[in-house]
C-alpha positions in Angstrom: -22.6 10.4 -9.2 -19.8 12.7 -9.6 -16.2 11.6 -9.4 -13.0 13.8 -9.2 -9.5 12.6 -9.9 -6.9 14.9 -8.8 -4.4 15.7 -11.8 -1.5 17.7 -10.2 2.0 17.9 -11.5 4.3 14.8 -10.6 1.3 12.6 -10.3 1.7 9.0 -11.6 0.0 9.3 -14.9 -1.4 5.7 -14.8 -3.0 6.5 -11.2 -4.8 9.6 -12.8 -6.3 8.0 -16.1 -6.5 4.3 -15.0 -9.0 4.9 -12.2 -11.1 7.1 -14.5 -11.0 4.4 -17.3 -12.3 1.8 -14.9 -15.2 3.7 -13.8 -16.1 5.0 -17.3 -15.5 1.5 -18.9 -18.0 0.1 -16.3 -20.5 2.9 -17.0 -20.4 2.3 -20.7 -20.5 -1.5 -20.9 -22.8 -2.4 -17.9 -26.0 -1.4 -19.9 -24.6 -3.3 -23.0 -24.1 -6.7 -20.9 -27.2 -6.3 -18.7 -29.8 -4.7 -20.9 -30.5 -2.1 -18.3 -29.1 1.3 -17.6 -26.6 1.7 -14.6 -28.5 3.0 -11.5 -26.1 5.9 -11.2 -24.9 8.2 -14.0 -21.2 8.5 -13.8 -19.6 11.8 -14.4 -15.8 12.0 -14.2 -13.7 15.3 -13.8 -10.0 15.7 -13.5 -9.1 18.5 -11.2 -5.9 20.4 -12.3 -4.3 23.2 -10.4 -3.1 26.0 -12.7 -1.6 29.3 -11.4 -3.4 29.4 -8.1 -6.8 28.2 -9.5 -8.4 24.7 -9.7 -9.8 23.6 -13.1 -12.2 20.6 -13.9 -12.6 18.6 -17.0 -10.2 16.8 -19.2 -6.5 16.7 -18.4 -5.8 19.1 -21.1 -6.0 22.7 -19.8 -7.8 24.0 -23.0 -10.5 21.5 -22.2 -11.2 22.4 -18.7 -13.4 25.0 -16.9 -12.6 26.9 -13.9 -13.9 25.0 -10.9 -16.6 26.6 -9.1 -16.6 26.8 -5.3 -20.1 25.3 -5.1 -19.2 22.1 -6.9 -19.3 19.0 -4.6 -18.2 15.6 -5.6 -19.3 12.3 -4.2 -16.0 10.6 -4.7 -12.5 12.1 -5.0 -9.4 9.9 -6.0 -6.1 10.8 -4.9 -3.4 9.5 -7.3 0.2 8.5 -6.3 2.9 11.0 -6.9 6.3 10.1 -8.0 8.0 8.7 -4.8 10.9 11.2 -5.0 8.5 14.1 -5.1 6.4 13.2 -2.0 7.6 16.2 0.2 7.8 18.6 -2.9 4.0 17.6 -3.7 2.8 17.9 -0.3 4.4 21.3 0.2 3.4 22.8 -3.1 -0.3 21.6 -3.2 -1.8 23.6 -0.4 -4.7 24.6 -2.6 -5.7 21.0 -3.2 -5.3 20.2 0.3 -7.6 22.8 1.4 -10.0 21.9 -1.4 -10.1 18.3 -0.2 -10.9 19.5 3.4 -13.9 21.5 2.3 -15.2 18.7 0.0 -14.9 16.4 2.8 -16.9 18.7 5.0 -19.5 19.0 2.4 -20.1 15.3 2.0 -17.4 14.1 -0.4 -15.5 10.9 0.1 -11.9 10.7 -0.4 -9.5 7.6 -1.5 -5.9 7.7 -1.9 -3.7 5.4 -4.0 -0.5 4.3 -2.9 1.8 7.3 -1.6 -1.0 9.6 -2.5 -2.0 8.9 1.2 0.8 11.5 2.0 -1.4 14.1 0.4 -4.7 12.6 2.0 -2.8 12.8 5.5 -1.8 16.3 5.0 -5.6 17.2 5.2 -5.5 16.1 8.8 -8.7 14.0 8.1 -6.8 10.8 8.8 -5.8 11.9 12.4 -6.7 9.3 14.9 -7.8 6.9 12.1 -6.1 4.0 10.0 -4.7 4.0 6.6 -2.4 2.2 4.2 0.3 3.0 1.8 2.9 1.3 -0.3 4.9 -1.1 2.0 8.2 0.5 0.7 7.2 3.9 2.2 5.2 2.8 5.4 7.9 3.7 7.6 8.5 7.1 6.1 4.7 7.5 6.5 4.7 6.7 10.2 7.5 8.9 10.8 5.7 11.8 9.0 2.4 11.0 10.4 2.5 9.3 14.1 -1.1 10.4 14.6 -2.3 8.0 12.0 -2.2 4.1 12.3 -0.4 2.5 9.5 -1.8 -0.8 8.4 0.9 -1.6 5.6 -0.1 -5.1 5.6 -3.6 -4.3 4.2 -4.0 -3.7 0.5 -7.2 -1.7 1.2 -8.3 0.2 4.3 -11.9 1.6 4.7 -12.4 4.2 7.4 -16.0 5.1 6.4 -15.7 8.0 4.0 -11.8 7.9 3.7 -10.2 4.9 1.9 -6.6 4.0 0.9 -4.9 1.4 -0.9 -1.4 0.1 -1.1 0.8 -0.1 -4.4 0.0 2.2 -7.2 -1.2 -0.6 -9.5 -3.5 -2.1 -6.7 -5.8 0.7 -7.8 -7.6 -1.6 -10.2 -9.0 -3.7 -7.5 -9.3 -0.7 -5.3 -11.7 0.7 -8.0 -13.7 -2.4 -7.9 -14.0 -2.2 -4.1 -15.2 1.4 -4.6 -17.6 0.6 -7.2 -19.3 -2.2 -4.8 -19.4 0.8 -2.2 -21.1 3.3 -4.3 -23.0 1.1 -6.9 -23.6 -2.0 -5.6 -22.3 -5.6 -5.6 -23.6 -6.7 -9.0 -22.2 -3.6 -10.7 -18.9 -4.6 -9.1 -18.9 -8.1 -10.4 -19.8 -6.9 -13.9 -17.0 -4.4 -13.7 -14.5 -7.1 -12.4 -15.6 -9.4 -15.5 -15.5 -6.6 -18.0 -12.0 -5.6 -17.3 -10.5 -8.9 -16.1 -9.6 -7.5 -12.7 -8.9 -9.9 -9.6 -10.1 -8.4 -6.3 -7.1 -8.5 -3.9 -7.4 -11.4 -1.5 -3.8 -11.2 -0.3 -2.3 -8.8 2.0 0.7 -6.5 1.1 3.1 -8.8 3.1 2.7 -11.3 0.1 4.3 -8.8 -2.2 6.7 -7.0 0.3 10.4 -7.4 0.5 11.8 -7.2 4.0 14.2 -4.2 4.2 17.2 -4.9 6.5 16.8 -1.9 9.0 20.3 -0.4 9.0 19.4 3.1 9.0 19.9 3.7 12.8 22.9 4.9 14.6 23.2 1.9 17.3 26.4 0.3 16.1 26.1 -2.8 18.6 22.7 -3.5 17.1 23.9 -3.3 13.6 26.6 -5.7 14.7 24.1 -8.1 15.7 21.9 -7.7 12.6 25.0 -8.3 10.3 25.6 -11.5 12.5 21.9 -12.7 11.7 22.1 -11.9 8.1 25.4 -13.9 7.8 24.3 -16.9 9.9 20.6 -17.2 9.4 20.9 -20.9 8.4 22.7 -21.7 11.7 21.0 -21.7 15.3 20.8 -18.3 16.5 19.9 -17.4 20.1 19.0 -14.2 21.7 21.5 -15.0 24.5 24.2 -15.8 22.0 23.5 -12.3 20.2 23.4 -10.5 23.4 26.8 -12.0 24.5 28.1 -11.1 20.9 27.3 -7.5 21.7 28.4 -7.5 25.3 25.0 -6.8 26.7 22.5 -8.3 29.2 19.8 -10.1 27.3 17.2 -7.7 28.7 19.2 -4.6 27.7 19.8 -6.3 24.1 16.1 -7.0 23.3 15.3 -3.4 24.5 18.0 -1.8 22.3 17.2 -4.0 19.2 13.6 -3.3 19.2 14.3 0.4 19.6 16.8 0.6 16.7 14.8 -1.7 14.2 11.0 -1.8 15.4 11.4 -5.7 15.4 12.1 -7.8 18.4 15.5 -10.0 17.9 13.4 -13.1 17.2 11.0 -11.3 14.7 14.3 -9.9 12.9 15.7 -13.6 12.7 12.5 -15.0 11.4 12.1 -12.3 8.8 15.7 -12.6 7.6 15.1 -16.3 7.2 11.8 -15.9 5.5 13.2 -13.3 3.1 16.1 -15.7 2.3 13.6 -18.7 1.8 11.5 -16.4 -0.6 14.5 -16.1 -2.8 15.2 -19.8 -2.7 11.5 -20.6 -3.5 11.8 -18.1 -6.5 14.6 -20.1 -7.9 12.5 -23.4 -7.6 15.6 -25.5 -7.3 15.1 -27.2 -4.0 12.1 -28.8 -2.2 10.3 -27.2 0.9 12.3 -29.3 3.2 15.6 -28.6 1.8 14.8 -24.8 1.7 13.4 -24.9 5.4 16.7 -26.6 6.6 18.9 -24.1 4.8 17.1 -21.3 6.5 17.7 -22.7 10.0 14.5 -24.7 10.4 14.8 -28.6 11.0 11.1 -28.7 11.7 9.4 -28.0 8.4 5.8 -27.6 9.7 7.2 -24.8 11.9 9.0 -23.1 8.9 5.7 -23.3 7.0 3.9 -21.6 10.0 6.4 -18.9 10.2 6.7 -18.3 6.4 2.6 -18.1 6.2 2.7 -15.6 9.2 5.1 -13.1 7.4 3.9 -13.7 3.6 0.2 -14.8 4.0 0.6 -17.8 2.0 2.3 -21.1 2.2 5.8 -21.8 0.9 4.4 -24.1 -1.6 1.8 -21.6 -2.9 4.6 -18.9 -2.9 6.8 -21.2 -5.1 4.1 -22.1 -7.3 3.2 -18.4 -8.0 6.8 -16.8 -8.1 9.1 -19.5 -9.0 10.7 -20.4 -12.1 8.6 -22.5 -14.5 
C-alpha cells in the first residue's frame, strides 16, 4: 500500500510526521505482536513541492526524488496548515491541487486533517459532498465553499474515497479509522493498542466553545445578543427581546437568524450552555445549582439541552473537565 503525506510550506509539522509515524509504527509492530506479516506492505512518501516540481521521499530535499507522473498512491493525507496561512497556502499550492485531482482520477483516496480541508476543497472534488474541519473554522469554510455541506459536529466524515477530520490532533484516531478501512478491523485494533490511541466516540461539539456571533452589521440584533449574554440566568422570552429591539416577533426572529445563523431560542440555549460549561469546569457547584444559575429551574430539561449541544451529560462533562 502506497501512502503519500503532503509536506508543503506552512503545514503543521505534527500533522505531517504524526500520521506517517502511526502507519509505520503499526507496520513494524504488527508482525512482532501477532507473529504473522501484515497483509499489506506499507510504503510512505512525503510529497514536497520545490521550485514548481514535486519530490517524493523523506522530508529533507536531499533524500527525495523527483516524483514521476505515472506514480499513483492508494491514500494521500493532506495535513493542516497554520490557520493564519489558509488563504496563502490554497493560492500558492496550485501544483499540489492539480496533482491531487489527477491522483483521485487515477484511483487514489484523499484524507484531510483539520483545516487541510480547505486544500482538499480547492480541488473541487468535495463539491456536492460533505466534509468536516476544525469547529473554529467551520463558518469560514462554509463562506468559502457553500457548495460543500459542512458537518462540524463530526470528528470524521467519510464520503467514500474522500475523508476529512476535525481538529489537528484528532489525526490520531483518524489514522486508526483509515487503517481499519484499508487494512482491516484487527489491524486497527492492534494499532490502537500499540499506540494507545482511543477512537473518537464523541462529536466535535463536546470540545467546541460557542463563539458569540457579533461579526454581522445588524446593530439591533447585536443589542439583543448583548441582552441575552448579560441576562442568561434570568427568564428571557422571544417576545421580550423583540420588544427590546422595537420589532415584531416575526421580523425579529427572521433578522436574528439571518445575522447569527441561530434562532433566538438556539442562541439563548447556547449562551446558557456555554456558561454552564465554565461553571462545571470550576466544579464548585452541583448540577441543580448550575442549572438554576443558567436560567433553568427544571434540572432534567437543563440536562436535555446540555446534552443536545455538548453530546454528553453535565455530570459527565464535570467529571471530564472539572477541577479535581
